[in-house]
C-alpha positions in Angstrom: 107.4 105.9 57.7 109.1 109.0 56.2 108.1 112.5 56.3 105.8 113.8 53.5 107.5 115.9 51.3 107.0 120.1 51.2 104.9 119.4 47.8 103.1 116.7 49.1 101.9 118.9 52.2 101.2 122.0 50.3 99.1 119.8 47.9 96.7 118.0 50.8 96.5 121.9 52.5 94.7 123.1 49.5 92.8 119.9 48.9 89.2 120.8 50.5 87.2 117.4 49.4 90.4 115.0 50.2 89.4 112.0 52.9 93.0 112.2 53.9 93.3 115.6 55.6 92.0 117.3 58.6 92.8 120.8 59.9 92.4 122.6 63.2 93.2 126.4 63.6 94.8 125.1 67.1 94.3 122.4 69.8 92.0 124.4 72.3 88.6 123.3 73.4 87.2 119.9 71.6 90.1 120.0 69.3 92.0 116.9 71.4 89.2 114.9 70.7 88.4 115.7 67.3 92.2 114.8 66.7 92.2 111.5 68.2 89.3 110.8 66.3 91.0 111.8 63.1 94.0 109.5 64.0 91.7 106.7 64.7 89.7 107.1 61.4 93.3 107.5 59.2 94.8 104.4 60.9 91.3 102.4 59.7 91.9 104.2 56.2 88.4 102.5 54.8 88.7 103.5 51.4 91.8 101.7 51.5 94.3 104.1 49.7 97.4 102.7 51.7 98.8 106.1 52.5 99.2 108.2 55.5 96.1 111.0 56.6 97.6 114.4 57.8 96.2 116.3 60.4 97.5 120.0 60.2 97.6 122.1 63.6 97.5 125.7 62.2 95.3 125.8 59.5 91.6 126.8 58.8 89.4 125.0 57.3 90.0 126.6 54.3 93.6 125.6 54.3 94.8 129.1 55.2 97.3 129.5 58.1 96.4 131.1 61.3 98.2 134.1 62.0 101.1 134.3 64.5 100.1 130.4 65.6 103.4 129.3 67.3 104.3 125.3 67.1 106.0 124.7 70.8 107.6 121.6 72.1 104.3 121.7 74.4 102.2 121.4 71.6 104.4 118.6 69.7 104.7 116.5 73.2 100.6 116.7 73.7 100.3 115.5 69.9 102.9 112.7 70.3 101.2 111.8 73.8 97.7 111.1 72.1 98.8 107.8 70.4 100.5 106.2 73.5 97.9 107.6 76.0 96.0 104.5 76.1 92.4 106.0 74.6 93.5 104.5 70.9 94.1 101.2 70.2 95.9 99.2 68.9 98.5 102.0 69.1 99.0 103.5 65.4 102.1 104.5 63.8 101.9 108.3 64.2 104.7 110.9 63.1 104.5 114.5 64.4 106.5 117.1 63.0 106.8 121.3 63.1 106.6 122.1 59.1 106.3 125.3 57.3 103.2 125.2 55.2 101.4 127.8 52.9 104.2 130.2 54.1 103.6 129.6 58.2 104.7 127.1 60.8 102.0 124.5 61.6 102.1 121.3 63.5 101.7 117.9 61.3 100.6 114.6 62.3 101.0 111.9 59.8 98.9 108.8 60.7 99.6 105.9 58.6 96.8 102.8 58.0 97.1 100.1 60.5 97.6 96.6 59.6 95.1 95.2 61.9 92.4 97.2 61.9 89.5 98.0 63.3 91.1 101.0 65.6 89.1 102.2 68.1 89.3 105.5 70.3 87.5 105.2 73.4 85.7 102.0 72.2 84.4 103.5 69.3 85.5 103.0 65.9 85.7 106.2 63.6 86.3 106.1 59.6 86.3 108.6 57.0 84.2 109.1 53.7 85.1 111.9 51.5 85.8 115.2 53.7 83.5 113.8 56.4 84.0 111.8 59.6 81.6 109.2 61.5 81.2 106.0 63.3 81.6 102.5 61.2 78.3 101.0 60.6 78.3 96.9 60.7 79.2 96.8 57.2 82.0 99.2 57.5 83.5 97.1 60.4 83.2 93.7 58.2 85.3 95.4 55.7 88.0 96.5 58.1 87.9 92.8 59.5 88.0 91.2 56.4 91.0 93.6 55.5 93.1 91.8 58.2 95.1 89.3 56.0 95.9 86.2 57.8 99.7 85.9 56.5 100.2 89.8 57.5 98.7 89.5 61.0 100.8 89.5 64.0 100.9 86.2 65.8 98.5 87.4 68.5 95.5 87.5 66.0 96.6 84.3 64.0 93.9 81.4 64.3 94.9 78.5 66.3 94.5 75.0 64.2 91.9 72.7 66.1 90.5 75.5 68.5 86.9 76.0 68.2 84.1 78.2 69.7 83.7 76.0 72.5 87.4 76.5 73.8 86.1 80.1 74.8 84.2 81.3 77.8 81.4 83.2 76.0 80.0 84.4 79.1 83.5 85.9 80.2 83.3 87.6 76.9 80.1 89.5 76.8 80.2 90.4 80.6 83.7 91.3 81.0 85.5 91.9 78.3 83.3 93.4 76.0 81.9 96.1 78.0 85.2 97.1 78.9 86.6 97.6 75.4 83.2 98.7 73.5 81.7 102.1 74.8 78.2 101.2 76.8 76.1 103.2 74.1 77.3 101.2 71.2 76.9 98.0 72.9 73.3 99.1 73.7 72.4 100.1 70.1 74.6 97.1 68.8 72.7 94.8 66.7 75.6 92.3 65.6 75.5 88.3 66.1 78.1 87.0 68.6 80.3 85.6 66.1 80.2 89.2 64.5 81.4 90.6 68.0 83.9 88.2 68.7 85.3 88.6 65.0 85.3 92.5 65.4 87.4 92.3 68.6 89.8 89.9 67.2 88.8 87.1 69.4 87.9 85.0 66.1 89.5 84.7 62.8 86.0 84.9 60.7 82.4 84.3 61.5 82.4 81.5 59.7 84.3 78.9 59.9 84.9 80.4 63.8 88.5 79.3 64.5 89.7 81.6 68.0 92.8 83.8 67.5 95.8 83.6 69.9 94.3 86.4 71.6 91.2 85.0 71.7 92.3 81.8 73.6 94.5 84.5 76.0 92.1 86.7 76.8 88.5 84.5 77.4 90.0 81.1 76.9 88.7 78.4 79.2 92.1 76.4 78.9 94.9 78.7 76.6 97.7 76.3 77.7 96.5 73.6 75.7 96.7 75.5 72.7 99.4 77.7 73.6 102.2 75.7 75.3 104.0 78.7 77.1 101.1 80.6 78.0 101.6 79.8 81.9 103.3 80.9 84.8 105.9 79.4 87.3 106.6 81.2 90.5 109.5 79.6 93.1 110.5 81.0 96.4 113.5 80.2 97.0 115.4 80.0 100.6 118.8 81.6 99.8 120.4 83.4 96.7 121.4 81.0 94.0 118.4 78.4 92.0 120.0 75.6 94.1 118.6 76.6 96.8 115.5 75.1 99.2 111.9 75.8 97.5 110.2 77.7 100.0 107.2 77.8 97.9 105.9 77.5 94.2 103.2 77.8 92.1 102.2 77.1 88.5 99.5 79.8 87.3 97.1 78.7 84.5 94.5 80.5 82.9 93.8 83.6 80.8 96.6 86.4 80.8 94.1 88.2 83.3 94.2 85.4 85.3 97.7 84.6 85.9 98.6 88.5 86.2 95.8 88.5 89.5 97.3 84.8 90.9 100.9 86.1 90.3 100.3 89.6 91.9 98.5 88.1 94.9 101.2 85.9 95.1 103.9 88.9 95.2 101.7 90.6 97.9 101.7 88.0 100.3 105.5 87.3 100.2 106.4 91.0 100.5 107.1 91.2 104.0 106.4 94.6 105.9 109.2 95.7 108.0 108.2 97.8 111.0 110.1 101.0 111.3 109.5 103.2 114.4 112.9 104.3 115.5 113.6 107.4 113.4 109.7 108.3 112.9 107.3 109.5 114.9 104.4 107.2 114.4 105.1 103.4 113.6 105.1 102.7 109.8 105.5 99.6 107.8 107.4 99.3 104.9 107.2 96.8 102.0 110.8 95.6 101.1 109.5 95.9 97.4 107.3 98.8 96.2 104.4 96.6 94.5 103.9 99.3 91.7 107.1 98.5 90.6 106.7 94.7 90.8 102.9 95.4 89.2 104.4 97.2 86.2 107.6 94.7 85.4 104.9 91.7 85.8 102.5 93.3 83.3 105.0 94.0 80.7 106.4 90.6 80.9 103.1 89.5 79.6 102.6 92.3 77.1 105.8 91.8 75.4 107.0 88.5 75.6 106.7 85.9 72.8 104.0 83.2 72.6 105.0 81.9 69.4 107.2 78.6 69.1 108.0 78.5 72.7 107.2 76.3 75.4 108.8 78.7 78.0 106.7 80.3 80.5 106.8 83.7 82.4 109.0 82.8 85.4 109.3 84.5 88.7 112.2 83.8 91.1 112.1 85.2 94.6 115.4 84.9 96.1 116.5 86.2 99.6 118.0 89.0 98.2 116.6 89.7 94.8 113.5 89.4 92.5 114.0 87.8 88.9 111.1 88.2 86.4 112.4 86.2 83.3 110.0 85.9 79.9 110.8 84.6 76.6 111.2 86.9 73.7 113.9 89.3 73.3 114.1 93.0 72.0 111.1 93.2 69.2 110.8 95.7 66.0 112.3 99.0 66.4 113.8 98.0 70.1 117.2 96.7 70.1 119.7 95.4 72.7 121.2 98.8 73.3 117.8 100.7 73.0 115.7 98.9 75.3 114.2 100.6 78.4 115.1 104.1 76.8 112.2 106.7 77.4 109.6 106.9 74.4 111.7 103.5 72.5 108.9 101.2 72.2 107.7 98.6 69.9 104.8 95.6 70.5 105.2 91.7 69.8 101.8 91.5 70.7 99.5 94.9 69.7 96.5 93.5 70.1 97.2 91.9 73.5 98.2 95.2 74.6 95.1 96.6 73.3 93.1 94.0 75.6 95.4 94.2 78.8 94.6 98.3 78.5 90.9 98.1 77.9 90.8 95.6 81.1 92.7 98.0 83.2 95.9 96.3 83.1 98.0 99.0 81.2 97.2 102.9 82.0 99.4 104.4 79.6 101.4 102.2 76.9 105.2 102.6 76.8 105.6 103.7 80.5 105.9 100.6 82.5 109.2 100.5 83.0 109.8 104.1 83.6 107.5 104.0 86.4 109.3 100.9 87.7 112.7 102.9 87.6 111.1 105.8 89.2 110.5 103.8 92.1 113.1 101.5 92.2 116.1 103.5 91.1 119.4 101.6 90.9 118.0 98.7 92.3 116.5 97.5 89.0 118.4 96.2 86.1 118.0 94.6 83.0 119.4 91.3 81.3 118.4 91.8 77.4 119.6 88.8 75.5 118.0 88.0 71.8 115.7 85.2 73.1 115.0 86.3 76.5 114.6 89.3 78.8 115.0 89.4 82.6 114.0 92.2 84.9 116.3 91.5 88.3 115.2 94.0 91.5 117.7 93.9 94.3 116.2 94.0 97.7 115.9 97.0 99.8 118.9 96.1 102.0 121.2 94.9 99.4 
C-alpha cells in the first residue's frame, strides 16, 4: 500500500465519470456518512479494477479546489478514525494524506479493494457503478462472494472439511447474529435464501455445497471445538503464586466464541473480590481488586487475535494470588512486530472476519483500542510477554 503519485491524483481529480473517485468540499453536514459509504464501496470494488479508489476532501464536484480550504491535523485524524470506529467491517485498507492537488491543499483517502468482500457500512453493502454509488443487489452480493478465492482467504473464512449445515445453529443465526450484523430494513426487504444469507455473512464457503467456514463454526456452531481443536478456554484459580500451587477453582469452557467470552467474564466477576474501604472516605465504598473493564478488553483481545490454525492450544487464564495471566496462542501478526506490539495505532488482524463478527455482537466497540483502554485503567500493573508463538497479558494485583 503506497501513495498515489501527483500525476495519478491530478488525473483522477479531473475525471468526472470515473467509478474510482469521490469528491467532497468539506467534512460538514452529512459528508462523514457519505465518505464512509464511499470507503465501503471502494473496498468492495464491484467493477474488479484491483486498484485503489480515492476520496478527495477539499474539491468541488467539478474537480476544482475549494478556496482557502485548510487540512488540519484534526481533519486527518477524523478521516483516519473512520476505518476503525466499528461502522465499517471488515476493516479496509485506507491511507489518509495531506496532498497538493490542482494547486491547493486537500485531504486524500486512498482505499484499496478488500480481499474478503463484501464490506459493510452499518450493515449495508455499498458499491459503485460508474460515478454513482448505491446498495448492492442480490446479484452484486453474489459476485462479491464468489470473488473470495479459497486460497487467498484468511483462515477464519476457509471451509472446514467434513462439517455440514447440520453443525450450525441456524436458529441462532436467524435470531441473534443476522439482526446484529445487517440493518433491519435490509433484512425486511431480503428475498435471499437461507444458504445465500449464510454465504453472504461468511458462515458458509458457498451455497452448494454448503460447507461451514471456521467463522461459521466459531460464531454459530453447535460444538466448535469438535472441528477446531483449540477453540475452547481453560480457567484455573490457583491458591498461590506458582503453577504448582493447589487448584482452588477450575473450568473448561466450550461453545461459540460469544459463549466462551460470557462464561469466562462471569467467572472473572465471581473471583474479583471487592474490598470494603471506609477509613479515608466519607461513605463506605466497595472496590474490586481488578477493574473489570480492563479484564474484558484483554480477554476479548485474546479471542480476537489468537491463532486458531494448526494448534490444539486454548485460551488459558491463570488467576494467582498476586496476578492474573491471560495466554493466547499466536504471536504478533502482519504489520505488528514484537517491538511494536501494543503501540497506539499499530494493529493488524489475523482473524479479520471474526473481528467483524465480534463487533456485530457487541464484544468490540472500536477496533485497535482494547490495549489502550486496559492500559489506561491499569497503568504499570499491566505488562505483556510477546513471543513468536504466543502472547500473555499479565495483570498485577492492586496491592502488589
